[in-house]
GUTORTI-242154 format. One line per 2 residues: their letters; for each residue x, y, z of C-alpha. Coordinates in pm, 1 decimal. Layout:
BEGIN
A	X,Y,Z; ...
This chain:
BEGIN
MT	-1477.9,-451.7,754.7; -1419.6,-353.2,1117.5
FM	-1045.7,-325.5,1052.9; -1104.4,-104.1,747.5
AL	-1343.1,121.1,942.7; -1095.0,158.0,1230.8
FF	-808.2,217.3,989.7; -986.6,496.8,803.2
WG	-1096.4,657.3,1130.8; -732.8,666.0,1245.0
YF	-606.5,764.1,901.2; -826.6,1070.9,866.8
AV	-768.7,1169.0,1231.8; -391.6,1165.5,1174.1
LQ	-428.0,1373.3,856.9; -654.3,1622.8,1031.7
YP	-437.6,1663.8,1344.3; -70.9,1621.8,1244.7
LR	202.0,1704.5,1495.7; 360.2,1961.0,1260.9
PA	310.7,2103.6,907.6; 369.4,1863.9,618.5
VT	705.3,1866.4,439.9; 682.3,1846.6,59.4
MP	860.7,1541.7,-79.0; 1111.3,1613.3,-356.6
EI	1080.7,1465.6,-702.0; 1372.8,1281.0,-857.7
FI	1455.7,1218.7,-1222.0; 1251.9,894.3,-1231.7
DR	935.5,1090.2,-1149.8; 970.6,1269.8,-1483.7
WI	984.0,933.7,-1665.0; 637.4,836.2,-1538.0
PF	371.6,1055.2,-1700.5; 37.8,1130.4,-1540.3
TP	-234.5,907.1,-1683.5; -596.5,866.7,-1573.6
LA	-573.0,505.5,-1699.7; -377.5,430.9,-1381.2
YP	-679.0,505.4,-1159.8; -838.9,156.0,-1181.3
FY	-506.9,-1.2,-1081.2; -477.1,245.0,-791.8
VS	-818.6,159.9,-646.9; -771.2,-212.6,-713.4
LW	-552.9,-224.6,-401.1; -864.2,-268.5,-185.7
VY	-949.4,-591.8,-366.5; -587.6,-701.8,-397.7
VS	-512.9,-689.6,-24.0; -816.3,-912.2,37.1
LA	-696.6,-1199.1,-184.2; -434.8,-1355.1,45.4
PA	-655.4,-1359.1,356.9; -943.9,-1500.1,150.8
LL	-723.4,-1795.3,52.5; -562.9,-1865.5,389.5
GS	-645.0,-2211.1,516.7; -657.1,-2149.7,891.7
LR	-797.8,-1899.3,1137.0; -458.2,-1871.0,1302.7
SL	-294.4,-1766.0,973.5; -577.1,-1521.4,906.0
LG	-535.5,-1363.6,1248.6; -159.4,-1347.7,1189.3
FG	-211.6,-1168.8,858.1; -454.5,-925.8,1020.2
AW	-226.7,-850.2,1313.5; 77.3,-787.1,1094.8
IA	-96.2,-568.6,836.0; -248.2,-373.1,1125.3
AL	104.4,-327.5,1264.4; 223.3,-203.3,924.2
CL	-65.9,46.6,908.9; -6.1,168.1,1265.7
FC	365.9,211.5,1194.4; 289.9,426.5,889.2
LG	17.4,624.1,1067.9; 271.0,699.6,1342.3
LF	514.9,830.6,1080.8; 240.8,1039.6,918.3
WF	159.3,1193.2,1256.3; 519.8,1256.3,1370.8
WP	663.1,1347.3,1030.1; 383.4,1450.2,791.2
TA	479.8,1470.6,424.8; 298.5,1580.2,109.9
VP	343.2,1540.0,-264.3; 432.7,1844.4,-474.3
LA	134.6,2021.6,-629.2; 77.8,1890.4,-981.8
DI	-5.8,2130.9,-1262.4; -323.7,1937.3,-1346.2
DW	-684.7,2053.0,-1356.6; -837.6,1773.9,-1147.4
RQ	-1190.0,1879.3,-1251.4; -1116.6,1715.9,-1587.4
YP	-1067.9,1383.6,-1405.8; -1367.4,1343.0,-1170.3
QM	-1259.0,1005.6,-1030.5; -917.5,1148.9,-944.1
AL	-1071.1,1466.9,-802.8; -1258.7,1248.3,-554.6
IK	-946.1,1090.9,-402.9; -755.8,1420.3,-422.2
GM	-1037.9,1585.4,-226.5; -1032.9,1315.2,43.3
DA	-654.7,1287.3,73.6; -508.0,1584.1,258.1
GG	-132.0,1632.2,270.3; 54.2,1447.5,542.4
NA	51.4,1086.9,423.5; 299.8,1079.7,136.6
CP	610.3,904.1,270.7; 622.1,613.2,305.0
SL	345.8,524.9,61.8; 106.3,310.6,262.9
HV	-55.8,214.5,-67.2; 273.7,64.8,-185.5
GS	355.9,-84.3,154.4; 19.3,-262.2,165.4
AV	55.4,-384.6,-193.5; 404.0,-527.6,-133.8
FA	293.5,-688.2,193.4; -11.0,-844.3,22.9
AC	197.2,-959.9,-276.5; 444.0,-1142.9,-52.5
WL	166.9,-1313.6,141.1; -22.1,-1403.5,-175.8
AR	295.5,-1546.3,-330.5; 335.9,-1766.2,-20.5
VL	-26.1,-1883.4,-37.7; -2.7,-1958.3,-411.8
RN	312.7,-2164.9,-357.3; 151.7,-2352.6,-68.9
IA	-144.3,-2455.1,-283.1; 87.5,-2544.3,-576.4
AP	-71.8,-2284.6,-803.0; 63.2,-2258.8,-1158.9
AL	372.2,-2039.0,-1195.4; 168.3,-1809.1,-1421.1
LI	-51.0,-1708.1,-1124.1; 257.0,-1620.2,-920.1
WV	381.1,-1398.1,-1206.0; 36.0,-1238.9,-1237.1
NW	45.3,-1166.6,-864.1; 374.9,-976.4,-894.0
AC	253.8,-797.5,-1210.4; -57.3,-677.1,-1025.4
CL	160.4,-550.4,-742.5; 385.6,-362.4,-986.6
LI	84.5,-205.8,-1159.0; -47.5,-80.9,-825.9
IW	296.4,61.0,-741.3; 320.6,232.8,-1082.5
ST	-29.2,375.6,-1040.9; 66.6,562.3,-723.5
VA	307.4,778.9,-924.2; 105.0,785.7,-1247.9
TR	-195.3,926.7,-1056.8; 31.6,1178.7,-880.8
QH	-66.6,1045.7,-538.7; 300.9,981.6,-461.7
VV	652.2,1051.9,-582.7; 914.4,783.6,-638.2
LD	1083.2,839.9,-299.8; 747.9,765.8,-129.4
VL	721.8,448.5,-334.8; 1071.8,331.5,-243.4
AG	1010.7,394.0,126.9; 671.0,219.5,109.9
GV	828.0,-77.9,-66.2; 1093.0,-114.4,204.4
VG	831.1,-93.6,482.6; 598.2,-341.8,309.0
LA	878.2,-588.6,239.3; 1018.2,-567.2,593.2
FA	679.0,-630.1,753.3; 602.2,-909.6,504.9
LI	927.3,-1097.5,562.8; 910.3,-1069.5,942.1
SL	541.6,-1162.6,951.7; 579.8,-1461.2,718.2
RH	868.2,-1593.1,924.1; 670.8,-1545.1,1247.5
VG	341.7,-1687.1,1121.2; 520.1,-1965.2,930.7
HR	694.5,-2086.0,1246.1; 375.0,-2076.5,1449.2
CG	141.1,-2221.9,1185.2; 370.6,-2457.7,996.5
IS	352.3,-2256.2,672.4; 633.4,-2325.4,426.6
RL	895.5,-2060.7,346.8; 834.8,-1782.7,92.7
């Protein structure tokens, strides 16, 4: 809870005081293939539960601290990018008053935090860690597939809710994967965790 409170304090401070005006991210052809749907909203907000699953299942304090340190590093890296190079999504031709739950996050989320998608980066990071934990406890293969499906649904929801464009998603995926692979190698060596 302390980490989340500190993160949101930093997050909103960066959005309120960016170094320069936000650049609008361009859409690509794939963006037109993903229609806006309010049904994506529950998947979008599920990230906050999803990122808690791997640390809840970790078997040692050392691994938990490793997870916390590395996801904090991922968040700080992205916050630095948002401050130095703020980006925004294109304005969508949608009356957000018709979608009150979406209007809430649109009202809280100022421009400046589009690329890379921290939502996607966090989801990919959490998915990699959760996959490692599930393998370590010899969970059924179905649970590992469900893990990756949940991650993909969260990624899809970032575009389907118009919080991000596909280029944000790709950049967030690269950041999340890079931090996950480095962190799992580092924590695995130090804590004796098996390979991903």
